[in-house]
Structure formats: C-alpha cells, structure tokens
C-alpha positions in Angstrom: -10.7 -18.0 14.3 -12.7 -14.9 14.9 -11.4 -12.3 17.4 -13.1 -11.7 20.8 -14.0 -8.2 21.9 -13.2 -7.6 25.5 -16.3 -7.3 27.8 -16.2 -3.5 27.9 -16.1 -3.3 24.2 -19.0 -5.7 23.6 -21.2 -2.8 24.5 -19.9 -0.8 21.5 -21.5 -3.2 19.0 -24.8 -5.0 19.4 -24.7 -8.7 19.0 -25.5 -10.1 15.6 -29.0 -11.5 15.2 -28.7 -14.8 13.4 -31.2 -15.5 10.7 -31.5 -18.0 7.9 -29.0 -17.8 5.2 -30.4 -16.1 2.2 -32.0 -13.1 4.0 -30.7 -9.7 4.7 -27.3 -8.4 3.7 -25.0 -11.3 3.0 -22.5 -12.6 0.5 -24.3 -12.7 -2.8 -21.8 -14.5 -5.1 -18.3 -15.4 -6.0 -15.6 -12.8 -6.2 -15.7 -10.7 -9.3 -12.7 -8.8 -10.6 -12.4 -6.4 -13.5 -10.6 -7.8 -16.5 -7.4 -6.2 -17.6 -8.3 -4.8 -21.0 -4.7 -4.0 -22.0 -3.2 -6.7 -24.2 0.5 -7.6 -24.0 2.5 -6.5 -27.0 3.4 -9.7 -28.8 6.8 -8.4 -29.7 7.6 -7.0 -26.3 11.0 -8.8 -25.8 11.9 -7.8 -29.4 11.0 -4.1 -29.3 11.0 -2.4 -25.9 10.4 1.0 -27.4 7.2 -0.1 -29.2 6.0 -2.0 -26.1 6.5 1.0 -23.8 4.7 3.2 -26.2 1.8 0.6 -26.2 1.2 1.4 -22.5 -2.1 3.3 -22.8 -1.2 5.8 -20.1 1.9 6.9 -22.1 -0.4 8.5 -24.6 1.0 11.2 -26.8 -1.5 13.7 -25.3 0.2 13.4 -21.9 3.8 13.0 -22.8 6.2 15.4 -24.4 9.3 13.4 -24.7 10.2 9.7 -24.1 13.1 7.4 -24.6 13.6 3.8 -23.5 17.0 2.4 -22.6 17.9 -1.2 -21.7 20.8 -3.2 -20.4 21.4 -6.9 -19.8 19.2 -9.6 -21.2 15.8 -8.0 -21.7 14.6 -10.4 -24.4 13.6 -13.0 -21.8 10.6 -12.5 -19.7 11.6 -12.4 -16.0 10.0 -14.2 -13.1 10.5 -11.2 -10.8 10.5 -7.5 -11.7 11.1 -4.5 -9.4 9.4 -1.3 -10.6 10.7 2.1 -9.3 9.5 5.6 -10.0 12.2 8.3 -10.0 12.6 12.1 -10.4 15.8 14.0 -9.8 17.4 11.1 -7.8 20.9 11.2 -9.4 22.6 11.1 -5.9 20.5 8.2 -4.6 19.9 5.9 -7.5 23.3 4.2 -7.4 22.8 3.1 -3.7 19.3 2.0 -4.6 20.5 -0.2 -7.5 23.4 -1.6 -5.5 21.0 -2.7 -2.7 18.7 -4.3 -5.4 21.7 -6.2 -6.8 22.3 -7.7 -3.4 18.7 -8.6 -2.6 18.3 -10.1 -6.1 21.5 -12.2 -6.0 19.6 -15.4 -5.6 17.1 -14.6 -8.3 18.9 -14.9 -11.7 17.2 -13.2 -14.5 15.2 -10.8 -12.3 14.6 -7.4 -13.9 14.3 -3.8 -12.8 12.2 -1.1 -14.4 13.0 2.5 -13.6 10.4 5.1 -14.7 12.2 8.4 -14.6 9.9 11.3 -15.3 10.5 15.1 -15.6 14.1 14.9 -14.3 16.6 17.6 -15.0 19.7 16.1 -13.2 20.5 13.1 -15.4 18.7 10.5 -13.3 17.9 8.3 -16.3 21.5 8.1 -17.4 22.7 7.5 -13.8 20.1 4.7 -13.5 21.3 3.0 -16.7 24.9 3.3 -15.6 24.1 1.8 -12.2 22.3 -1.1 -13.8 25.1 -1.7 -16.2 27.7 -1.5 -13.4 25.9 -4.0 -11.4 25.3 -6.2 -14.5 21.5 -6.3 -14.0 18.7 -6.7 -16.5 16.9 -3.5 -16.7 14.7 -1.0 -18.5 15.0 2.7 -18.0 12.2 5.0 -19.3 13.1 8.7 -19.5 9.9 10.6 -20.0 8.5 14.1 -19.6 4.9 13.8 -18.4 2.1 16.3 -18.6 1.8 18.4 -15.4 -1.3 16.5 -14.2 0.5 13.2 -14.1 4.0 14.2 -13.3 4.0 12.8 -9.8 5.2 9.8 -7.9 1.8 8.0 -8.0 1.5 8.0 -11.7 5.2 7.3 -12.2 4.8 4.2 -10.1 1.8 3.1 -12.0 3.7 3.5 -15.3 6.7 1.6 -14.0 4.4 -1.3 -13.0 2.5 -1.1 -16.3 5.8 -1.7 -18.1 6.9 -4.3 -15.6 3.8 -6.4 -16.0 4.1 -6.4 -19.8 7.8 -7.5 -19.6 7.3 -10.1 -16.9 5.9 -13.6 -17.2 2.1 -13.9 -16.5 2.9 -15.6 -13.2 5.8 -13.4 -12.2 6.2 -11.5 -9.0 6.1 -7.7 -9.1 7.8 -5.6 -6.5 8.1 -1.9 -6.1 10.3 0.4 -4.0 11.5 4.0 -4.2 14.6 5.4 -5.8 15.7 7.1 -2.6 15.3 3.8 -0.6 17.6 1.0 0.1 16.1 -2.5 0.3 17.5 -5.0 2.9 19.6 -7.9 1.6 16.8 -10.3 2.3 14.0 -8.0 1.1 13.2 -9.9 -2.1 13.3 -13.3 -0.3 11.1 -12.0 2.5 8.5 -10.8 0.0 8.5 -14.0 -1.9 8.2 -16.1 1.3 5.1 -14.1 2.3 3.5 -14.6 -1.1 4.3 -18.3 -1.0 2.7 -18.4 2.4 -0.6 -17.3 1.0 -0.4 -13.5 0.9 -1.6 -11.7 -2.2 -0.1 -8.3 -1.4 2.9 -7.9 0.8 3.4 -4.5 2.5 7.0 -4.3 3.8 8.3 -2.4 6.8 9.8 1.1 6.4 12.6 2.4 8.5 13.9 6.0 8.3 17.5 6.6 7.5 19.1 7.0 11.0 21.7 9.6 9.9 19.0 11.8 8.2 16.6 11.3 11.0 19.2 12.5 13.5 19.5 15.8 11.6 15.9 16.7 11.8 15.1 19.6 14.1 14.6 18.5 17.7 11.4 20.5 17.9 9.4 17.9 16.0 10.7 14.9 17.9 8.1 15.1 20.7 5.1 15.4 18.4 6.5 12.7 16.1 7.0 10.4 19.1 3.4 10.8 20.2 2.1 10.1 16.7 4.3 7.0 16.3 3.1 5.7 19.7 -0.5 6.4 18.9 -0.1 4.7 15.5 1.4 1.6 16.9 -1.2 1.2 19.6 -4.0 1.9 17.1 -2.7 -0.9 14.9 -2.4 -3.2 17.8 -5.9 -2.6 19.0 -7.3 -3.1 15.6 -5.4 -6.3 15.1 -6.5 -7.7 18.5 -10.1 -6.8 18.1 -10.4 -7.9 14.5 -7.6 -10.6 14.0 -7.0 -11.9 10.5 -5.3 -15.2 10.1 -3.5 -14.2 6.9 -2.0 -11.1 8.7 -1.1 -12.3 12.2 -0.2 -9.9 15.0 2.4 -8.5 15.6 3.0 -6.5 12.5 3.6 -2.9 11.4 0.2 -2.4 9.8 1.2 0.2 7.2 1.2 0.2 3.4 4.0 2.1 1.6 5.0 2.3 -2.0 8.6 1.9 -0.8 7.9 -1.8 -0.3 5.0 -3.6 -2.0 5.0 -7.1 -3.6 2.2 -8.9 -5.6 2.0 -11.5 -8.3 1.4 -10.2 -11.8 -1.9 -12.0 -12.3 -3.3 -10.6 -9.0 -2.1 -7.1 -10.0 -4.0 -7.4 -13.2 -7.1 -8.9 -11.6 -7.7 -6.0 -9.2 -7.3 -3.4 -11.9 -3.7 -2.3 -11.3 -2.4 0.6 -9.2 -4.9 3.4 -8.7 -4.2 6.5 -10.7 -3.5 8.9 -7.9 -0.8 11.6 -7.5 0.0 10.4 -4.0 -1.2 7.8 -1.4 -1.5 5.4 -4.2 0.1 2.8 -2.0 -2.7 2.9 0.7 -5.4 3.1 -2.0 -3.9 0.0 -3.7 -3.9 -2.0 -0.4 -7.5 -1.0 0.1 -8.3 -2.1 -3.5 -6.7 -5.5 -2.9 -8.8 -5.9 0.3 -12.0 -4.9 -1.5 -11.5 -8.0 -3.6 -11.1 -10.2 -0.5 -7.4 -10.9 -1.3 -5.0 -11.2 1.6 -2.8 -8.3 2.6 0.2 -9.2 4.7 2.2 -6.5 6.6 5.6 -8.1 6.7 8.1 -6.9 9.3 10.7 -9.1 7.5 10.6 -7.1 4.2 12.6 -4.0 5.2 13.4 -0.9 3.3 15.4 2.1 4.6 13.9 5.4 3.4 15.0 9.0 3.2 14.0 11.6 5.8 14.6 14.5 3.4 12.5 17.7 3.6 12.0 18.1 -0.2 10.3 15.1 -1.8 8.6 14.5 -5.1 5.2 13.2 -3.7 2.8 15.9 -2.6 1.4 14.8 0.6 4.2 12.3 1.1 6.7 11.8 3.8 8.8 14.8 2.9 5.7 17.1 3.0 4.7 15.7 6.3 8.1 16.3 7.8 8.2 19.8 6.4 4.7 20.6 7.8 5.7 19.3 11.2 8.8 21.5 11.3 6.7 24.5 10.4 4.0 23.6 13.0 4.8 20.9 15.5 1.0 20.5 16.0 0.3 20.1 12.2 -2.3 17.5 11.2 -1.6 13.9 12.1 -2.0 10.9 9.8 -5.6 10.7 8.5 -5.9 7.0 9.4 -5.8 7.8 13.1 -9.0 8.1 15.1 -10.0 8.8 18.7 -9.4 5.8 20.9 -13.1 4.8 21.3 -13.8 5.1 17.6 -10.7 3.0 16.8 -12.1 0.3 19.0 -15.6 0.6 17.5 -14.3 0.3 14.0 -12.4 -2.9 14.7 -15.2 -4.4 16.7 -17.9 -3.7 14.2 -15.7 -5.0 11.3 -15.0 -8.2 13.2 -18.8 -8.8 14.0 -19.7 -8.0 10.4 -16.9 -10.2 9.0 -18.1 -13.1 11.2 -21.7 -12.7 10.0 -20.7 -12.4 6.4 -18.5 -15.5 6.5 -21.2 -17.5 8.1 -23.7 -16.2 5.6 -25.9 -14.8 8.4 -28.0 -11.7 8.2 -26.1 -8.5 8.7 -29.0 -6.0 8.4 -29.2 -5.5 12.1 -25.6 -4.4 12.4 -25.7 -2.4 9.2 -28.7 -0.4 10.4 -26.8 0.5 13.5 -24.3 2.3 11.3 -26.0 3.7 8.3 -29.5 5.0 7.7 -29.4 5.9 4.0 -31.5 3.4 2.0 -29.3 4.1 -1.0 -26.1 3.2 0.9 -27.7 0.1 2.4 -28.7 -0.9 -1.1 -25.1 -0.4 -2.4 -23.8 -2.5 0.5 -26.4 -5.2 -0.3 -25.1 -5.5 -3.8 -21.5 -6.2 -2.8 -20.1 -9.6 -3.7 -17.0 -9.4 -1.4 -16.7 -8.5 2.3 -14.0 -6.0 1.5 -16.3 -4.1 -0.8 -19.1 -4.5 1.7 -17.0 -3.0 4.5 -15.9 -0.1 2.3 -19.5 0.8 1.7 -20.2 0.6 5.4 -17.2 2.9 6.1 -18.4 5.4 3.6 -21.8 5.7 5.1 -21.2 5.2 8.8 -20.9 8.7 10.4 -20.4 7.2 13.8 -17.2 5.6 12.7 -15.8 8.8 11.3 -13.9 11.7 13.0 -12.2 14.9 12.1 -8.5 14.6 11.4 -6.5 15.0 14.6 -3.4 16.8 15.7 -0.5 15.5 17.9 -1.9 17.5 20.8 -5.2 15.7 20.5 -3.4 12.3 20.1 -1.6 13.1 23.4 -4.9 13.6 25.2 -6.3 10.4 23.7 -3.3 8.3 24.5 -4.3 7.2 28.0 -7.6 5.9 26.9 -6.0 4.2 23.9 -3.5 2.5 26.2 -6.3 1.4 28.5 -8.3 -0.2 25.7 -5.1 -2.0 24.4 -4.4 -3.3 27.9 -8.0 -4.7 28.0 -7.6 -6.3 24.6 -4.3 -7.8 25.5 -5.8 -9.5 28.5 -8.4 -11.2 26.4 -6.3 -12.3 23.4 
C-alpha cells in the first residue's frame, strides 16, 4: 500500500500524470545483477590456507604477511557464518566471542571468521584462544595489509570473502565488530527477519552505557539534538514513503556492527563495496539498488563501544572525538533540512508508485533534473533502486550542504511540525 502525503506536503510534489505503459521513464526489464566471477576453491574445507590465499583481494601485491589459523570442525561447510574485522582488539575480542557463543547456541555447526589485520597486540592469538575456549568453529586470518587497504572497510570485505567461500551456497552471512557484544537472541532475530522476506537485515546499535557515561558532558547537548533530529527524520521518511518490507517503527540505520544477508544475495549484488569506511551504508544502498528488501530490525541488537580512538576513519570514534573538540562539528551527512527531508520522501514515494504501476515518470523526473544525460541514465535503469539513485545524483533541489548541531536545533521545530502532520494522516 502506497503512503499518503499529508495535504500540506502534496504541494511539494506535482501529481503524476498517468500515461500508457511503455512511454516515458519506466521499468524496462527484469532485475539484473552482476555475476560473482570468483570461483570457490574446490578444496576449501581441506586446505584453508590455500583457500584464503585464493581470495583475489589478498593478492601478494597488497599483503606483506599472512597466516591462517583454525579451530573446531572447519571441514564442514556451515549454514551460518559470522564475519568480523579486527585490529588491536585484544582486550575486547574475548567478550565479543563469548557473546557470539551465546547467540549461536541454537545453531550447531555455525562458524566465525575473524580477519585480523595490521595488529601489534596479539589480537589474532587472542581471537583463536577465545574461539577454542568457547569450543567454536572458526577461522582466524592474521594479515598485514598494504596501507591503502589497512582499514575496517576492507577488513570486513575480506572477512566476508572468506566466509562466503567457507559457507554453504544458501548459508546466512552475518557481520559484527570485534569491540561489540551481540545480544543473546541476535542471530535468531536476524534469521527471523530473513525468513520473513528481508534480503538484508540491519540491526540496532546501542552504545555501551558505562563508556557513554564517561564521555565529556559538553557533547551531550549537541548529541541529544542530533539523535532527536535523526529519529524524527527517519520517522518522517518512513511515514511519507512507507515500505511494506520495512514497517515503521524502526531505527532506520545501517551499521557494520550488525548486518545479515544470505550468501547467494551477497554474491548477487557484488559483495561489500571496497571502501575504507561507511561500507555498511554503501552496502545497504547497493542492496536497495537491486530492489532487494532492506529491513531495519530493532530486535537484532548489538552493544558497541564509545571509545575515542577507533580503527575506522570517519567512524563512530572519529565522530565522538570531533564532537569533543568542537561541539558544533558537522552532523551526520544523511541529515537534511526539514522541508528537504519531506520532499525527498514524497518524491520517492510518488516515483515508486508510478514505477510499480509502469506509468510514465517523465513529468516528475523533469521536476528534479534537467540534464539530458542524467535523464538518459535514469531511463536505462532496470530497477527502481537504481532509478532513484540516479535521481538523487542529479536532483539539486533534493540536496543540501552538510549541517551542524546548531542548524539542526533551528530546524527541529519545523521537523516536529511536519512529523506531527504525517502522524495525523498515517
């Protein structure tokens, strides 16, 4: 069922002019996905070392040193694998693995892949010890990566590369962080969402309460404003452009600390983007480009660190450190002024409805982009997700400069007003 824009917001988007199917910008064909060109190593269960080396992104030109360690029964292909990147996490890995043991208690034969890169504190050995202590099936890769790929994004990609080779073709892949602790029902909640029709499950992230309490009080006010603005933006978007596969309420965020997807879907979309950071958001966007269903599950919970020194540039630790240095440092780039937030959701909903009905979308598209080349690229898209991504890229009126907490505070009253209007109509 398509969402209804509240009367005031109807003026933000002209009504779609219906024309005969087959004209204008519309769905042009079945979903097309890139094929995974990497072949499974035939002897993977027999020779983990050879199989890990077979991963194309562990090429000799980008890796100085590597060793592969295993524990438990790794000769059998598991139905569920949790992939984890790690770097200098010796103090946190035992708690991470202990939490995984609890959540995987009802999944016999599940496996864990820990991709430890460029560590100097014995994280790999600690990971192997923790897996052995918990009697879990696991693979630990200890690698020194070239500087340009020695980051959390690439390490997660490599962990998933190995996991997808080890697992069965129809297995479930999950990923979290080495400094996180998954909830006891985390694995079950992810699997339930996948069984219910989701293709990618984005779990809920909660900061460690003890660490959060130790943060300087000076950042609490600006953080509170940003959290409120984020929550209201997500709600407005969900109410103006509801998606049946991702029902409101939900947290609306994508974090590498909690993602789950079936192995065949992971391969089909082309695997995790090769980015140093924000690979989680890019992956969720990639899944949506293929018109696969992304579910933001509040039930799949992970507790994450609030430390000030993290391994991911541009990640949570960097954001916290920047906010301490300047309480009015840049807010999340996904946040927009209130009216643009409403426009983006209302346009997307109108275009989605026209696309689904195979009606002409040219009228709406021309309200947003003027470039013939961009219109042509949109016309060639075979999925709505890719079509909307092209619209976003070319629609200047839906863009805005990155905001700061002080600007969010000024926008909050208008955002609250629009959310109140949307609530009254949905």
